[in-house]
Steps between C-alpha positions, in 0.01 A plus 500: 500500500848516352479140380162566336632816337812325369291212370269745320794678338647167390167393352473825305853453368420148384184617323695782336771261379241257369328774302831584329561149367556490126332216315710367214389252237699318232334431167660224294410533130606333178696819426676525837448602862328818620521609865225732623452708814141555616412837650377521858308816410258287294419228756186362334683429174814387682318249719291369211808447283683322784196277554489405133873426499464274805213320326712459182231674298749656259696183427481392133302809389597701190594855430198513272512867398825668397525843339847625410600829663193476726466201735485122550186349658433165666291332766201377298406161654361391162846525344640196681375249244412739219522376141739683265345821371207495743376844606581556866447768762149429627595257777499595868433360847149627570582807709658842463716724720432854613734745322797637691609789279810692610608673177718756677703222664463183292450580135545329165873524450683219325517178703204549733245228570134602468155340509300459181125564507188518289415823320311787664172434320456172689725588794439865599665448840821395322533188713799280422500149360569236764778336302586685181800733521740682271859620511560839339758565231382817329722752326751769592374851432688818424366802691339623178345164406367453854325837484358422154387158624335657805308757293394245238377256761309768691326610179403146401391379843361828637702438814783699656833330582709637785870418467705536819874577492570135591280375216655749259849381587406133468316534170785698340778268626364151576180502298146386564131547418378823664144481362425205734577690820204525734302245299668171590655393831881476505596260779859387445814525290766292331820499704683247284429368154402809303699350214258205509206740473675657201540161332132425552377837374697444179347163403291468184124503560179437308229758427363455855843573656546140609858376450530262204725278713364461852681693774413306812526574871652175624451579867488789745643468849496721807851588610598557861357827628758769555 
């Protein structure tokens, strides 16, 4: 009995350790390298992203939508061989992912990785795109401007925004995009290369927010799990 008990305890410890692994990916771009940690609390998005990395689905794609002081977006499969100036953003992989909202824990502070999706009118369940993602830049708020922003957004969208102390601290020190919380799944964060994100979010773009000079994802690789 003792051997069985000890074996059971050991098995539980191994499962526990496995569940705490951190998945890290390295994104090589024409503007530099970005290292990202994927959250274990959003396993559907984590596993899907890892799968796409292992299949080299992101290699040679563009950051096709860049809005200064907001975010940089990539992952459209149609961007790989897109002609200059072509309108992008409609490409995907034929499936969507169930949302994994955790706005009190993983919210839209600067540097987080989140899943893009179609708008509510065609996607009421707010399911995520299989491949399109964005990295948040946003803006830094003063306490007063954050409160004004909150009230203005609530009036326009007829929707209340709850700001936790952690969110409040992040948005007034680091920056971010609070109006996206609870609407899009945040599933990772930049751990190295935020300066690269800054360079990308500052490039010149056309009227459709596509960079005039292509910003390309050269390759994405899965780093050794920690």
